[in-house]
N, C-alpha and C positions, 0 to 999 in steps of 0.2 A: 504494500500500500504506500503510495508516494504522496508527498506533500503537494498541495495545490500550488502551481507556479505563481510566483508573485515577483513583479519587477523590482529592481533596487529602489527606484524612485517611489513606488507604491509603499514599500516597507518604511522608507524614511518619512513619507508623508503621514502614514498611519501612526508612527511613533510620535511625531511632532503634534498631531491632532490629539492623540490620546493623553499625553502628558501635559497638555494645556487645558484639559477638560475637567471641569469641577466634579462631574459624576465619577470620573476615574479617581480623583482625589478622595472622594467620599468612600469609594469601595476599597482602595488599597492603602489609604493613609497618606500622611505627609511625605514619607520617605520613598514611596513608590517601589519598595522592594522588600522581600522577606526579611524578618529580623529587625527592621527599623533601625533607629540610631544605635541600638545596642550592638548590632552586627557591624555597623559603620565604625563604632569605637573599637571593636575587636580587630577590624581591618587596620585601623590606625596603629594599634599596639603591635600587630604583626610587622608592620612597616617601620616600627620604632620611631614614629614621628615626634618632632620636638620643635621648639621655637626657632631653631636654626634652619628648618626645612622649608623649601618652596614646593608646593604640591599642585598638581594639575588634576582636576576632577573632570573626566570626560563624560559627556552626556549628563550634565549636572542637574537637569530638570529644574525644580523649584528652589534648588539651593540648600535643601535641608541637610544633606550630608556634608557639603562644604562648610556650612556654618557650624555644624556640630564638631567637625575636625578642628576648626579654628578655636572654638570655645574650649575643647578638651585638651588640645596639644599646643595651643598658641602658635601654630604654624601659619604661614602665608599660603592662601589657597586661591587659585584662579580656576573658575568653572567655565566650561564651554558647552553650549547647547545649540541645536539647530533652530530652536523656536525663539523668535524675538520676544514673544509674550512671556516665555519662561525666564528669559534673561532680565526683562524688566521687573517681573515679580520677585525673582531671586535677589536682585539688587536691592529692592525695597525691603525684603526680608532681612538681608544682612544689615541694613541701616537700622531697622527696628530692633534687631538683636544686639546692636552696639558693637558689631565686629566689621564694619565697613572699612576700617583701617587695615584689616587682615584679609578680607575676602572681596573679590570682584568677579564679575561675570561678563562674558562676551559671546557673540555668535561664532560658532565654529563647528566644523565637520570632523569627526573622528578619523576619516579617511584622508584628511588633508589639514592637519592641525596648523593653526596660524602662528607658529612659534619657531624660532631658530633651534638648531641642534643643541643638546645639552643644557636646556633651559630650566630643568626641574630636578629636584632631588627625589621625588616620588610621583607616580601617576596612579590614580585610582579610577576605577570604572565599575559602577554597581548596577547590576541587572540591566545591562545595555549592550554588552559585547555580543550577546546572542542575536541582537537585532541588526547588527551592522552587515550590510549586504556583502562587503568585501573584507572579511575578517583578517586575512593575511596582511592586507595593506594597513588596516587599523592597528594591528600588532606592531608592524614595522614603524608606523608613525609614533606610537607610544614609546618605542625603543629609541627612536631618533631624538625625541625631545628630552630624553632622560640622560642625566650625566653618568659618567662611568662610576660604578659602585652604587648607583641609585636603584630603587626597587619599584616594580609594578605590582599593584594589588587589584585583582578582579574578583568580584562576587557575582555569581550568575546562575541562572537556571540551567539544568542539564537534562538531556533526554536520552533514554536508552531504548532503541527500537522504535517501531512505528506506533503511532497513536490512533485511536478510533477516529473515523471521519468526522464525528460530531464535535471533536475537540479542535478541529482546524480553526473554527471560528473563535472559540473562547481564547485560544492562545493569542490570536491577533487582537481580539477585542479587549481582553483584560490586560495583557502585558506585551503584546507584539513579539512573542517568542516563537514564532513558527519555524525559525531556523536554529533553534537550540540544538545542541549536539552533545555527544558523550564528553565527559570531563577530559578524557585522553585526547580528544580532538582539540580542545582548548589548549591543553599542554603542548601539543604539537605546534599550534600557531605561535605560541610564545617562544618555544625553543628555536623554531625556524626563523623567527625574527631576531635571534641572537641573544635571547635571555637564557639564564642558567639557574640552576638550583631551584627548580619549580617545586613548591610544596603545596599540597592540597588538603583542605579541611572540609569535612562533610557537615552540612547544616540543613539536612533534609527536613528536620522537624520544624524549622522556621518556615519552610514552604507549606508544610501541612497546616500550620496555624494560620498562615496568611490566606490560603485557599478556603479553609473552613470559615474564616472571618468574612470573606467575600460572599460565600454561600449564605451565611446568616444575614448579612446586610441586604442581599438581594431579596431574601424572603421578607424582611421587614419593609423594604422599599416597595415591593409589589403589593403588600398589604396596604400601605399608605396610599398607593395609587388607586387600589380598589375602593378605599374609603373616601377617595377624592380629596385627600389631604394635600397631595402633591400631584404634579403632572409630569409625564415624560412622553411627549407625543411620539408615536410610532414604536414605543418600547415593547419588545416581545419578552415579557418577564418569565413566562414558563420556559421558553427555550434557554434563556440565560441561566435560570435556576438549574435546569437539567444539565447544561454544559458544566456549570460549576460543580455539581455533584459528580459528574463523570471525571472531571479534572482531579477532584479529591481522591477518587478511587485509583486513578493512575499514579498519583503521588504515593499513596499508601502501598501500592503494589511495586513501587520502586522504578516505575517507568519514567517518572519525572523526579528530579531532585534539585538540590541547591548546594553550591560549593563556593569556597573561597580559594583562589589560587594566588600565590605570591611568587615572584621571580626577581632575580637580580641581573643587572647589566654588568658584565665582567669588564 
């Protein structure tokens, strides 16, 4: 069973639209990834971030992770995202959090990062690498902008084997992860980009909790629509709930997972 073909531009547009959408924020939370800021902090500790570090957050979304890293580790963070709306909202969030002197955001594509070589001490990318149409190029770009001895940290959804056809939609609709792959494939992308000492941590339980949360929120939201408390024109709540339930089953069976990968530039 093969994935439904999707063009690179459609993937990027899907992700830009999704992560700019208030409904997505309601369903998946501020961080837009399993584990929330707790897993972001774990990633920062694995990278041994500190005040002396300059960090790039690739596909920074609404800036939650970049802001948290700056607050917890006092590091300087630059976030890039394809969505101008996300960049504006993330910039406002950094100002509101009192870390605008440490955190800034700009429009940028992971497959063509707008920075010179060796610009950063660390690069992070949370729940987004799986969405990049050209993952080898994205890995090469992260390596290019990293200084010698610096580290890359990726947290992402993993997929083992084919998924049921009914999940093709939920993967794109909930998290744009139709092209998620096995963790060994991500490891290969990193090593072929010139990174070494790749270490993998399993965090499948964080994905279980996130998908279960989405399922419960969908049930509550559909009830509110039925009671005419809120409106979602054109929303197919039953299909969305069925897809979320199927996704949860795939996670529990080990077909979908979540991992952190860290690697160093020699």
